[in-house]
N, C-alpha and C positions, 0 to 999 in steps of 0.2 A: 505494498500500502504505499501511496505517496505521502511522505510527511512533510509539511512544511517549517523551516524555521528560520522563525523569525528575530533578529540577533542585533540588540541596540547596543551603541559602543558607548564607554563610559567618560564620560567630558573629559579636555580635550587628548585623546589618544590618539592623533593624529598620525604623529611619528611611531608610536607603536607598532599601528596598523599598516605604516608602508616599511616597515622592519622587518616584521617576521611575514608579510602576505606572500611571497614565495615559497617559502613554507606551506600554508594555509592553499595557496593554489598547487603546488605540487602534492598536497592530502588529497585534495578534490578529484587530481587524476586519477588516484585509486579507486573511485566509484562514479566515473564519467560514466558507464553506460546505462547508469543508475539514474542521471540529475534530468529532472523535467526542465527546469531552469535552477538558475542562481547567478546571483550579483550583488554590486553593494547595492545599498538603500543610500541615497543622499539629500543631503540638503536643500534649503530651496534655490540655490546658488549652481545648482544641477553639478555641479563639481565635487564637492564636498563630500568626501564618503564619512557615514555616520553610522556605518551598523551595515548587515548581510541579512540578505532574503534568500535562499536554499528549500529546493521546492527536491526530495529525493524520494526514490524507491528503497524504503526500508523492507523486511519482515513485520515489525510490530516497533511500538513506543521502544518497547525494553532497545533494541537495535540502535535504534535514530539517538535516544541516549548516552549508547555507550558510543556511538561513532562521533557525539558531539563532546565526549568529556575527552575525547584524544585529538579533537580537532587543534592546530597550532595556534587559534586565538583563542582559544578558549582558555588554551595552556598557557597561554604567556596572560592573562588576566584581562582582555581588550575589552569584554561585556561586559556592561553592567546588566544587563538584563536580557532572557534566553525566554523563548516562549516556543513548543513542540504542539504541531495540530498534525493531526490526519486531513487529507484533503484529497477530495475525488473534482478533478475537470468534469464541470458538466456544460462548459461553453466552448465551442472551438474557435484556438485560436488564429485571431486576426493582423494584431498587430505587436510591431515590439522582435519579431524575432524575423533573420538571423540574425544574431547579438554584433555590435559592432565590431570591428577589429581591434585586440589591444596593444 
């Protein structure tokens, strides 16, 4: 089942996010075949990263929690708030894909 992880950075964590981001992206590659969508949450300026939104297929919530516990941003203490919710996509995707080149 798809689980959506909404992860909000702690205040003033931009430098930490940039430092740990390569490890975070490498960790995501391990589950790339199960990612429905993933990317940073942005501030109103459309540039400043303030969190992450991930939708990943996990067997259950426990598997999602275990994965998140080992995620590099989590281990580095980046997130102020973490939410995990089961998700069912009932709407055909029309906008936002494919992602912009990194």
